[in-house]
DOKETI-6276 format. One record per residue (C-alpha): residue number from 1; chain; x, y, z. Coordinates in nm, 4 decimals. Layout:
N
{NUM,A,{X,Y,Z}},
...
END
This chain:
105
{1,A,{1.1985,-1.6160,-4.6045}},
{2,A,{1.3513,-1.8704,-4.3861}},
{3,A,{1.5802,-1.6451,-4.2276}},
{4,A,{1.2800,-1.4063,-4.1086}},
{5,A,{1.0976,-1.6960,-3.9596}},
{6,A,{1.3992,-1.7693,-3.7597}},
{7,A,{1.4621,-1.4173,-3.6576}},
{8,A,{1.1045,-1.3956,-3.5620}},
{9,A,{1.1177,-1.7134,-3.3575}},
{10,A,{1.4428,-1.5896,-3.1990}},
{11,A,{1.2809,-1.2620,-3.1078}},
{12,A,{0.9536,-1.4353,-2.9833}},
{13,A,{1.1809,-1.6778,-2.7616}},
{14,A,{1.3867,-1.3849,-2.6391}},
{15,A,{1.0668,-1.2077,-2.5412}},
{16,A,{0.9366,-1.5125,-2.3683}},
{17,A,{1.2393,-1.5526,-2.1692}},
{18,A,{1.2564,-1.1830,-2.0572}},
{19,A,{0.8717,-1.2038,-1.9467}},
{20,A,{0.9570,-1.5379,-1.7566}},
{21,A,{1.2353,-1.3715,-1.5871}},
{22,A,{1.0241,-1.0652,-1.4975}},
{23,A,{0.7475,-1.2967,-1.3560}},
{24,A,{1.0147,-1.4860,-1.1477}},
{25,A,{1.1375,-1.1577,-1.0056}},
{26,A,{0.7939,-1.0556,-0.9150}},
{27,A,{0.7122,-1.3895,-0.7482}},
{28,A,{1.0570,-1.3659,-0.5492}},
{29,A,{0.9646,-1.0288,-0.4227}},
{30,A,{0.6203,-1.1280,-0.3087}},
{31,A,{0.7441,-1.4590,-0.1445}},
{32,A,{1.0084,-1.2446,0.0334}},
{33,A,{0.7379,-1.0211,0.1837}},
{34,A,{0.5337,-1.3057,0.3126}},
{35,A,{0.7406,-1.3572,0.6398}},
{36,A,{0.7254,-0.9881,0.7167}},
{37,A,{0.3378,-0.9814,0.6567}},
{38,A,{0.2999,-1.2874,0.8877}},
{39,A,{0.5151,-1.1246,1.1618}},
{40,A,{0.3307,-0.8132,1.1530}},
{41,A,{0.0075,-0.9996,1.1757}},
{42,A,{0.1415,-1.1914,1.4698}},
{43,A,{0.2438,-0.8709,1.6397}},
{44,A,{-0.0928,-0.7159,1.5706}},
{45,A,{-0.2450,-1.0212,1.7224}},
{46,A,{-0.0458,-1.0257,2.0328}},
{47,A,{-0.1293,-0.6342,2.0735}},
{48,A,{-0.4939,-0.6998,2.0318}},
{49,A,{-0.4853,-0.9864,2.3118}},
{50,A,{-0.3196,-0.7458,2.5372}},
{51,A,{-0.5953,-0.4850,2.4904}},
{52,A,{-0.8717,-0.7497,2.4993}},
{53,A,{-0.7346,-0.8631,2.8426}},
{54,A,{-0.7675,-0.5173,2.9904}},
{55,A,{-1.1125,-0.4412,3.1388}},
{56,A,{-1.3124,-0.1686,2.9755}},
{57,A,{-1.4670,0.1096,3.1795}},
{58,A,{-1.8467,0.1366,3.1762}},
{59,A,{-1.8170,0.4369,2.9389}},
{60,A,{-1.6091,0.2337,2.6786}},
{61,A,{-1.8356,-0.0591,2.6930}},
{62,A,{-2.1740,0.1152,2.6688}},
{63,A,{-2.3525,0.1548,2.3436}},
{64,A,{-2.2083,0.4614,2.1952}},
{65,A,{-1.8983,0.4528,2.3921}},
{66,A,{-1.7228,0.7084,2.6089}},
{67,A,{-1.8265,1.0105,2.3922}},
{68,A,{-2.2016,0.9196,2.4427}},
{69,A,{-2.1402,0.8863,2.8100}},
{70,A,{-1.9817,1.2372,2.8076}},
{71,A,{-2.2838,1.3773,2.6290}},
{72,A,{-2.5261,1.1989,2.8595}},
{73,A,{-2.3819,1.3488,3.1732}},
{74,A,{-2.4736,1.6901,3.0783}},
{75,A,{-2.7599,1.7220,2.8049}},
{76,A,{-2.6449,2.0721,2.7380}},
{77,A,{-2.3364,1.9522,2.5660}},
{78,A,{-2.5201,1.8158,2.2703}},
{79,A,{-2.6087,2.1635,2.1748}},
{80,A,{-2.2433,2.2871,2.1694}},
{81,A,{-2.0647,2.3396,1.8418}},
{82,A,{-1.8711,2.0177,1.7411}},
{83,A,{-1.5285,2.1934,1.8095}},
{84,A,{-1.6579,2.2923,2.1504}},
{85,A,{-1.7793,1.9488,2.2234}},
{86,A,{-1.4560,1.7853,2.1227}},
{87,A,{-1.2511,2.0284,2.3216}},
{88,A,{-1.4600,1.9587,2.6370}},
{89,A,{-1.4519,1.5784,2.5623}},
{90,A,{-1.0730,1.5663,2.5618}},
{91,A,{-1.0607,1.7637,2.9027}},
{92,A,{-1.3293,1.5059,3.0455}},
{93,A,{-1.1182,1.2118,2.9153}},
{94,A,{-0.8233,1.3523,3.0787}},
{95,A,{-1.0081,1.4006,3.4182}},
{96,A,{-1.1513,1.0601,3.4032}},
{97,A,{-0.8199,0.9008,3.3277}},
{98,A,{-0.9162,0.7624,2.9877}},
{99,A,{-0.6255,0.9079,2.8154}},
{100,A,{-0.3178,0.7083,2.7545}},
{101,A,{-0.0006,0.8570,2.9069}},
{102,A,{0.3152,0.8848,2.7014}},
{103,A,{0.4829,0.6140,2.9109}},
{104,A,{0.2454,0.3593,2.7485}},
{105,A,{0.3570,0.4379,2.3959}},
END
């Protein structure tokens, strides 16, 4: 009986040590990702400051945005099928200089 109690205690101790090692590995992995996450957040903050400093056009700052401005210019556009609206909207954005060029990417 004493031998079974010892073997159970050893088994429980081994399981506890294994679980502790696994928890420590998970913590180390999480802690190693924190600097990368902070770096990514800092990069995102820098990018958002760059875009915040650029002035918005009247269409982008208006309620509803540029798409609403596009629709208001010609009320007939509201009655077009969605696919046709978006096709014309892409052309309209290009004509008004609202698209990003490939050099800015």
